[in-house]
ZALUM-90774 format. One record per residue (C-alpha): residue number from 1; residue in one letter; x, y, z. Coordinates in pm, 1 decimal, always signed. Layout:
N
> NUM_a_X_Y_Z
...
This chain:
356
> 1_m_-18546.8_-14100.9_-21273.0
> 2_p_-18703.9_-14465.7_-21310.9
> 3_t_-18489.8_-14767.6_-21182.3
> 4_s_-18502.8_-15093.4_-21308.1
> 5_k_-18660.9_-15348.8_-21058.3
> 6_r_-18412.3_-15637.7_-20986.7
> 7_l_-18582.4_-15983.4_-21004.9
> 8_r_-18566.0_-16207.4_-20690.1
> 9_p_-18339.1_-16512.9_-20710.9
> 10_p_-18568.9_-16801.2_-20782.0
> 11_v_-18662.2_-17090.8_-20553.2
> 12_v_-18527.6_-17430.5_-20689.9
> 13_a_-18646.8_-17761.2_-20591.5
> 14_v_-18459.1_-18068.0_-20703.4
> 15_t_-18623.0_-18419.2_-20714.7
> 16_g_-18385.3_-18727.0_-20671.2
> 17_a_-18184.4_-18529.9_-20428.0
> 18_a_-18057.3_-18799.5_-20190.5
> 19_s_-17828.6_-18975.7_-20458.8
> 20_g_-17672.2_-18963.6_-20800.9
> 21_l_-17708.9_-18687.4_-21047.4
> 22_g_-17979.3_-18524.2_-20815.8
> 23_r_-17723.9_-18513.8_-20525.9
> 24_a_-17433.3_-18389.3_-20734.1
> 25_f_-17660.1_-18087.7_-20862.7
> 26_l_-17799.6_-18024.2_-20533.8
> 27_a_-17467.6_-17982.0_-20369.1
> 28_k_-17358.7_-17760.2_-20662.4
> 29_v_-17658.2_-17500.8_-20594.7
> 30_a_-17689.9_-17553.4_-20189.6
> 31_s_-17476.0_-17246.2_-20140.1
> 32_s_-17521.0_-17055.9_-20485.2
> 33_a_-17624.2_-16681.3_-20422.6
> 34_d_-17822.9_-16709.0_-20782.7
> 35_f_-18099.2_-16902.3_-20580.2
> 36_r_-18316.5_-16766.5_-20288.5
> 37_r_-18370.0_-17112.4_-20157.1
> 38_v_-18312.0_-17474.4_-20242.5
> 39_v_-18568.9_-17762.5_-20185.0
> 40_a_-18447.3_-18108.7_-20179.9
> 41_i_-18721.4_-18362.7_-20268.8
> 42_d_-18665.4_-18748.5_-20225.2
> 43_d_-18825.6_-19025.1_-20039.2
> 44_q_-18516.7_-19025.9_-19792.1
> 45_r_-18328.7_-18755.2_-19647.5
> 46_g_-17980.5_-18704.1_-19792.7
> 47_d_-17677.9_-18574.5_-19649.8
> 48_v_-17633.7_-18204.0_-19811.1
> 49_p_-17684.7_-17958.3_-19558.7
> 50_d_-17812.3_-17577.8_-19595.4
> 51_v_-18121.8_-17696.0_-19810.3
> 52_t_-18488.3_-17770.1_-19702.8
> 53_w_-18552.9_-18139.7_-19739.7
> 54_r_-18901.2_-18259.5_-19793.4
> 55_v_-18935.9_-18645.0_-19771.6
> 56_l_-19201.8_-18781.6_-20005.0
> 57_d_-19225.3_-19003.1_-20290.2
> 58_i_-19225.5_-18783.2_-20620.8
> 59_r_-19515.2_-19000.6_-20759.8
> 60_d_-19743.9_-18876.2_-20488.2
> 61_p_-20017.2_-18654.7_-20616.0
> 62_l_-19982.7_-18428.4_-20322.1
> 63_l_-19661.0_-18322.8_-20455.9
> 64_a_-19810.0_-18023.4_-20598.4
> 65_n_-19893.9_-17897.1_-20218.5
> 66_r_-19540.8_-17918.1_-20148.7
> 67_i_-19396.6_-17730.2_-20421.2
> 68_s_-19639.0_-17426.6_-20400.7
> 69_d_-19349.3_-17178.7_-20292.1
> 70_v_-19118.4_-17301.0_-20574.6
> 71_d_-19011.5_-17129.9_-20889.0
> 72_v_-18819.2_-17390.2_-21087.1
> 73_l_-18828.9_-17757.7_-21026.3
> 74_v_-18531.1_-17971.8_-21168.2
> 75_h_-18632.8_-18330.6_-21205.9
> 76_l_-18388.3_-18565.5_-21163.8
> 77_g_-18559.7_-18862.3_-20961.9
> 78_g_-18556.7_-19141.7_-21228.8
> 79_d_-18456.2_-19507.3_-21233.3
> 80_y_-18215.5_-19588.0_-21526.5
> 81_s_-18039.1_-19889.1_-21375.6
> 82_l_-17976.4_-20149.1_-21643.2
> 83_d_-18015.1_-20419.1_-21383.7
> 84_s_-18392.0_-20293.0_-21299.0
> 85_d_-18687.4_-20482.8_-21454.4
> 86_p_-18780.2_-20309.2_-21765.0
> 87_e_-19176.5_-20263.2_-21715.5
> 88_e_-19108.6_-20174.7_-21343.3
> 89_r_-18828.5_-19931.6_-21415.3
> 90_r_-19068.6_-19770.6_-21725.5
> 91_a_-19384.3_-19742.9_-21479.9
> 92_y_-19186.2_-19569.5_-21237.1
> 93_n_-18996.5_-19317.3_-21472.0
> 94_l_-19327.4_-19227.8_-21657.0
> 95_r_-19534.2_-19190.2_-21347.6
> 96_a_-19276.6_-18968.5_-21166.2
> 97_a_-19233.2_-18755.8_-21495.2
> 98_q_-19612.6_-18716.4_-21516.8
> 99_t_-19647.5_-18640.5_-21174.8
> 100_v_-19383.3_-18362.1_-21161.2
> 101_l_-19516.0_-18175.5_-21491.5
> 102_t_-19908.1_-18221.2_-21352.7
> 103_a_-19807.2_-18097.8_-20997.0
> 104_s_-19583.8_-17828.0_-21141.1
> 105_a_-19839.1_-17676.6_-21331.3
> 106_a_-20102.3_-17705.6_-21052.3
> 107_a_-19858.4_-17543.7_-20825.2
> 108_r_-19795.7_-17257.5_-21088.8
> 109_v_-19442.2_-17366.3_-21096.2
> 110_r_-19262.5_-17128.9_-21369.8
> 111_r_-19033.4_-17364.5_-21531.7
> 112_v_-18943.1_-17768.4_-21507.3
> 113_v_-18603.4_-17890.8_-21613.1
> 114_l_-18557.7_-18273.5_-21714.7
> 115_v_-18283.1_-18494.4_-21846.0
> 116_t_-18340.6_-18745.8_-22108.1
> 117_s_-18007.5_-18841.6_-22357.4
> 118_a_-17909.6_-18753.2_-22680.3
> 119_m_-17958.4_-19106.3_-22749.0
> 120_v_-18324.6_-19005.1_-22857.7
> 121_y_-18171.8_-18877.5_-23193.4
> 122_g_-18092.7_-19242.7_-23258.2
> 123_a_-17729.5_-19387.2_-23346.7
> 124_a_-17689.6_-19445.4_-23722.5
> 125_d_-17425.4_-19505.9_-23979.4
> 126_d_-17522.3_-19223.6_-24165.2
> 127_n_-17602.9_-18977.0_-23880.5
> 128_p_-17450.1_-18625.4_-23967.3
> 129_v_-17153.9_-18548.0_-23735.3
> 130_p_-17240.2_-18346.1_-23546.6
> 131_l_-17638.7_-18370.5_-23509.5
> 132_a_-17785.9_-18045.1_-23482.0
> 133_e_-18020.6_-17992.4_-23179.7
> 134_d_-18326.3_-17989.2_-23387.9
> 135_s_-18258.4_-18300.4_-23555.9
> 136_p_-18565.3_-18554.5_-23567.9
> 137_v_-18591.0_-18760.7_-23293.8
> 138_a_-18528.3_-19098.6_-23465.1
> 139_a_-18416.5_-19356.1_-23186.4
> 140_e_-18605.4_-19705.4_-23215.6
> 141_p_-18863.8_-19745.4_-22928.4
> 142_d_-18767.3_-20051.6_-22719.3
> 143_t_-18770.9_-20182.2_-22364.7
> 144_g_-18435.0_-20030.4_-22268.3
> 145_v_-18362.4_-19703.0_-22127.1
> 146_v_-18363.8_-19526.2_-22447.7
> 147_g_-18740.9_-19626.7_-22466.6
> 148_d_-18821.3_-19454.5_-22154.9
> 149_h_-18643.0_-19124.7_-22264.8
> 150_l_-18855.1_-19118.0_-22575.1
> 151_e_-19184.5_-19181.4_-22368.6
> 152_i_-19067.7_-18920.4_-22095.0
> 153_e_-19017.5_-18682.3_-22409.8
> 154_a_-19379.4_-18745.8_-22534.6
> 155_l_-19513.9_-18668.1_-22201.0
> 156_v_-19328.9_-18332.2_-22216.2
> 157_r_-19494.6_-18233.7_-22561.0
> 158_r_-19844.5_-18337.5_-22423.8
> 159_s_-19760.5_-18140.0_-22113.6
> 160_l_-19678.3_-17811.0_-22319.9
> 161_r_-19989.7_-17849.2_-22498.7
> 162_s_-20229.7_-17899.9_-22190.5
> 163_h_-20028.3_-17645.1_-21978.5
> 164_p_-19910.5_-17344.1_-22199.6
> 165_g_-19812.9_-17145.2_-21895.4
> 166_l_-19549.9_-17416.8_-21781.2
> 167_g_-19212.6_-17386.6_-21947.0
> 168_v_-19013.1_-17716.1_-21976.0
> 169_t_-18643.6_-17734.0_-22051.8
> 170_v_-18520.1_-18074.5_-22181.7
> 171_l_-18155.7_-18138.4_-22140.0
> 172_r_-17990.5_-18413.3_-22384.4
> 173_p_-17643.0_-18520.6_-22257.7
> 174_a_-17399.7_-18726.6_-22468.0
> 175_a_-17271.2_-19036.3_-22349.9
> 176_l_-17233.6_-18964.1_-21945.7
> 177_v_-16909.4_-19027.5_-21758.0
> 178_g_-16833.0_-18965.0_-21406.0
> 179_p_-16870.7_-19159.1_-21037.2
> 180_g_-17168.8_-19367.8_-21040.0
> 181_i_-17242.3_-19363.5_-21402.6
> 182_d_-17331.4_-19723.0_-21534.3
> 183_t_-17469.4_-19749.5_-21871.9
> 184_v_-17449.7_-19944.3_-22171.8
> 185_v_-17163.3_-19710.3_-22330.9
> 186_t_-16955.1_-19725.5_-22009.7
> 187_r_-16992.9_-20115.3_-21975.6
> 188_h_-16864.1_-20105.5_-22333.0
> 189_f_-16516.0_-19989.2_-22222.5
> 190_e_-16527.0_-20271.9_-21935.3
> 191_a_-16486.7_-20533.7_-22222.7
> 192_p_-16133.5_-20651.1_-22330.3
> 193_r_-16175.2_-20536.1_-22674.6
> 194_l_-16376.0_-20264.8_-22827.9
> 195_l_-16665.2_-20392.4_-23069.3
> 196_v_-16677.4_-20223.0_-23410.7
> 197_v_-16932.7_-20345.6_-23697.8
> 198_k_-16783.4_-20425.2_-24032.1
> 199_g_-16805.0_-20100.1_-24275.1
> 200_s_-16877.9_-19863.5_-23984.4
> 201_l_-16672.8_-19656.8_-23718.5
> 202_p_-16818.7_-19475.5_-23408.5
> 203_r_-16740.4_-19137.0_-23318.6
> 204_w_-16699.5_-19082.9_-22951.1
> 205_q_-16850.0_-18787.5_-22766.5
> 206_f_-16902.8_-18780.4_-22378.3
> 207_c_-17051.6_-18573.0_-22104.3
> 208_h_-16897.9_-18547.5_-21784.7
> 209_i_-17145.5_-18544.7_-21473.7
> 210_d_-16959.4_-18204.9_-21379.3
> 211_d_-17066.3_-18050.4_-21725.2
> 212_l_-17446.3_-18195.3_-21699.9
> 213_v_-17471.1_-18019.5_-21352.8
> 214_s_-17337.2_-17693.7_-21479.1
> 215_a_-17579.9_-17699.3_-21776.9
> 216_l_-17865.4_-17780.3_-21521.0
> 217_e_-17787.9_-17475.5_-21347.8
> 218_m_-17803.1_-17266.4_-21676.6
> 219_a_-18141.5_-17418.5_-21743.0
> 220_a_-18251.9_-17361.6_-21375.1
> 221_l_-18161.2_-17006.6_-21402.2
> 222_g_-18380.2_-16985.8_-21736.1
> 223_h_-18053.9_-16885.9_-21940.4
> 224_v_-18139.2_-17186.4_-22178.1
> 225_g_-18457.8_-17329.8_-22268.5
> 226_g_-18635.9_-17578.3_-22494.5
> 227_v_-18433.3_-17872.3_-22617.3
> 228_v_-18060.6_-17859.7_-22522.3
> 229_a_-17769.3_-18081.0_-22593.8
> 230_v_-17498.3_-18115.9_-22353.9
> 231_g_-17172.8_-18280.9_-22418.6
> 232_s_-16786.1_-18198.9_-22458.6
> 233_d_-16645.3_-18024.7_-22766.7
> 234_g_-16630.6_-18205.8_-23050.0
> 235_w_-16568.9_-18586.0_-23062.9
> 236_l_-16301.9_-18869.6_-23074.6
> 237_e_-16221.9_-19105.1_-23387.3
> 238_m_-16186.3_-19478.3_-23294.7
> 239_e_-15827.4_-19442.4_-23357.6
> 240_q_-15798.2_-19185.6_-23086.7
> 241_v_-15989.9_-19421.7_-22872.9
> 242_e_-15777.6_-19700.7_-22900.8
> 243_e_-15459.4_-19466.4_-22840.2
> 244_i_-15610.5_-19344.5_-22550.3
> 245_s_-15766.7_-19640.9_-22383.3
> 246_g_-15478.9_-19900.6_-22513.2
> 247_l_-15786.7_-20133.7_-22605.9
> 248_r_-15799.4_-20297.6_-22970.2
> 249_r_-16091.7_-20313.4_-23168.5
> 250_f_-16255.6_-20645.8_-23311.6
> 251_e_-16501.0_-20630.5_-23612.4
> 252_l_-16798.3_-20850.5_-23661.6
> 253_p_-17082.6_-20828.0_-23926.6
> 254_a_-17363.0_-20632.5_-23811.5
> 255_g_-17607.3_-20926.3_-23860.9
> 256_l_-17413.9_-21137.8_-23645.9
> 257_t_-17370.7_-20869.4_-23372.4
> 258_f_-17731.8_-20761.6_-23337.2
> 259_g_-17876.4_-21088.6_-23399.9
> 260_t_-17674.3_-21254.1_-23114.4
> 261_a_-17727.6_-20934.9_-22875.0
> 262_q_-18112.5_-20961.1_-22922.1
> 263_r_-18151.8_-21362.9_-22869.8
> 264_l_-17930.9_-21300.3_-22558.8
> 265_h_-18164.4_-21029.5_-22430.3
> 266_r_-18455.5_-21225.9_-22511.0
> 267_l_-18312.0_-21506.5_-22288.6
> 268_g_-18250.0_-21259.0_-22029.4
> 269_i_-17870.8_-21299.2_-22016.1
> 270_t_-17785.2_-20945.8_-22121.8
> 271_p_-17963.3_-20649.4_-21951.8
> 272_a_-18019.3_-20407.0_-22291.8
> 273_p_-18197.2_-20492.9_-22607.2
> 274_a_-17999.3_-20508.0_-22901.5
> 275_t_-18081.2_-20167.0_-23030.7
> 276_d_-17889.6_-20023.4_-22721.7
> 277_l_-17587.1_-20178.3_-22892.2
> 278_h_-17623.6_-19922.8_-23194.2
> 279_y_-17486.3_-19646.4_-22963.0
> 280_v_-17141.0_-19807.8_-22936.4
> 281_v_-17102.2_-19890.9_-23278.7
> 282_y_-17262.4_-19599.6_-23464.2
> 283_p_-17214.8_-19216.8_-23406.3
> 284_w_-17470.0_-18995.7_-23231.5
> 285_v_-17265.8_-18655.4_-23164.7
> 286_v_-17441.1_-18362.7_-23099.2
> 287_d_-17382.3_-17995.1_-23125.7
> 288_c_-17419.3_-17800.0_-22809.2
> 289_a_-17503.5_-17473.3_-22998.2
> 290_t_-17770.6_-17344.7_-22745.4
> 291_l_-17532.6_-17356.0_-22442.3
> 292_r_-17258.9_-17241.1_-22637.9
> 293_a_-17455.8_-16922.9_-22733.5
> 294_a_-17525.6_-16849.9_-22368.1
> 295_g_-17169.3_-16864.8_-22295.8
> 296_w_-17116.0_-17223.1_-22150.1
> 297_k_-16813.3_-17410.5_-22203.8
> 298_p_-16755.9_-17764.2_-22085.2
> 299_a_-16493.6_-17807.9_-21836.5
> 300_w_-16405.6_-18147.8_-21972.2
> 301_t_-16271.4_-18249.8_-22311.6
> 302_n_-16362.0_-18597.1_-22453.8
> 303_e_-16004.0_-18710.9_-22387.3
> 304_a_-16025.0_-18625.6_-22020.7
> 305_a_-16368.7_-18785.5_-21989.5
> 306_l_-16268.6_-19095.6_-22157.8
> 307_q_-15972.3_-19125.9_-21926.9
> 308_e_-16171.4_-19098.8_-21609.7
> 309_l_-16428.0_-19364.7_-21757.8
> 310_l_-16136.6_-19586.1_-21791.7
> 311_e_-16012.2_-19535.8_-21468.4
> 312_l_-16360.6_-19584.6_-21301.4
> 313_s_-16405.6_-19908.3_-21487.8
> 314_q_-16063.5_-20089.5_-21368.9
> 315_g_-16137.2_-20414.0_-21233.2
> 316_k_-16487.4_-20436.0_-21362.6
> 317_h_-16545.2_-20678.3_-21661.2
> 318_a_-16834.1_-20694.5_-21924.3
> 319_v_-16930.0_-20845.7_-22264.3
> 320_v_-17214.5_-20742.3_-22462.8
> 321_g_-17329.8_-20508.2_-22168.4
> 322_r_-17334.5_-20811.1_-21945.5
> 323_r_-17117.0_-20738.2_-21617.6
> 324_l_-16914.9_-21048.7_-21527.3
> 325_s_-16789.3_-21149.7_-21179.0
> 326_g_-16566.8_-21418.5_-21018.6
> 327_k_-16456.5_-21689.5_-21245.8
> 328_d_-16646.8_-21548.9_-21550.7
> 329_a_-16420.5_-21252.9_-21559.1
> 330_t_-16130.8_-21482.6_-21626.5
> 331_l_-16296.3_-21595.9_-21963.8
> 332_t_-16240.1_-21208.9_-22097.9
> 333_a_-15865.9_-21324.4_-22137.3
> 334_a_-15939.3_-21535.7_-22415.3
> 335_g_-16070.9_-21231.5_-22591.8
> 336_a_-16386.7_-21064.6_-22677.0
> 337_t_-16422.0_-21213.3_-23017.7
> 338_v_-16464.7_-21583.1_-22846.9
> 339_a_-16668.1_-21436.7_-22587.6
> 340_v_-16908.2_-21293.8_-22815.3
> 341_i_-16908.5_-21554.5_-23086.3
> 342_g_-16940.6_-21847.8_-22804.5
> 343_t_-17279.9_-21684.6_-22691.6
> 344_a_-17411.6_-21932.4_-22939.9
> 345_a_-17312.6_-22197.5_-22684.5
> 346_i_-17476.6_-22009.6_-22394.3
> 347_v_-17791.8_-21954.8_-22630.1
> 348_r_-17794.9_-22339.5_-22668.9
> 349_v_-17732.3_-22434.3_-22315.4
> 350_a_-18038.4_-22193.3_-22228.2
> 351_r_-18262.9_-22352.3_-22477.7
> 352_r_-18207.9_-22696.2_-22352.9
> 353_k_-18266.3_-22571.0_-21996.2
> 354_r_-18595.3_-22453.3_-22106.5
> 355_r_-18691.6_-22772.8_-22276.0
> 356_v_-18625.8_-22960.0_-21933.1
């Protein structure tokens, strides 16, 4: 009587393995019986034991030679810091993603898993709540992190055409929360009050890094594929966010909000382009249908994720995405409305300095 042959557990490689999300995923799978071996790739050796460390720059074309024994590659080696130079950050992220995809195809890796963001759907006042995973990618290309994600997803589409034998799974998490996460969204909750655009209210959905790690594991094992949204179930209304956070809202007209933010960004005063503010004033909630159908459940609720975000934000101060420190932080006591409207004075001072 014939017996079914059991598939061997795959060998998984993780880029960006020494820190951040890469380290978190590596620590989760290092001792998992679901993987035959775990390979950690970074430009420096990390502290996770019981894995095979390979130290190299992931932009090096020789990467293909170092992953010839790998079945699945989980690419988490990107730079998404708000404080990085935008041109240098984008060049790094695109070169890294391109090298990973090309090297994986050359090394006959079966599957590559990447992380972008649900931000690629765009945040808009008329977005359905929630957005289906196959909703159009409608984010505005810009110099911010969202623009990097759009470019990386374009690379994935080209790679699928050029290398039809390579499987690629793209995870799109909602607003990330957890230790070490620093984004436009997390800085929004470092402000003394919550910005709201008149006539529109956001809905808030979060994705705790623990849930992203468990979704990455599902993708690495091939339980989900294609485009996969990740986040806590449902969403929070503005009133719930105010109740949990104890922060009050302040409302401004859209023209003033985005016009001022764009001027400040152009002058180098704030780190993110004005389009990034859309993600804290308009909804971009996603339906995690693919993961749900595969039996995945988030361990974190939106309420619990927000509470952790608030705890991690204690002692930090930001206005319009700009992190304040020292005596600048005391200005927040005057209220965020004054801070935002008062940026007109900052703009005038900056212009005068330019003329001198």
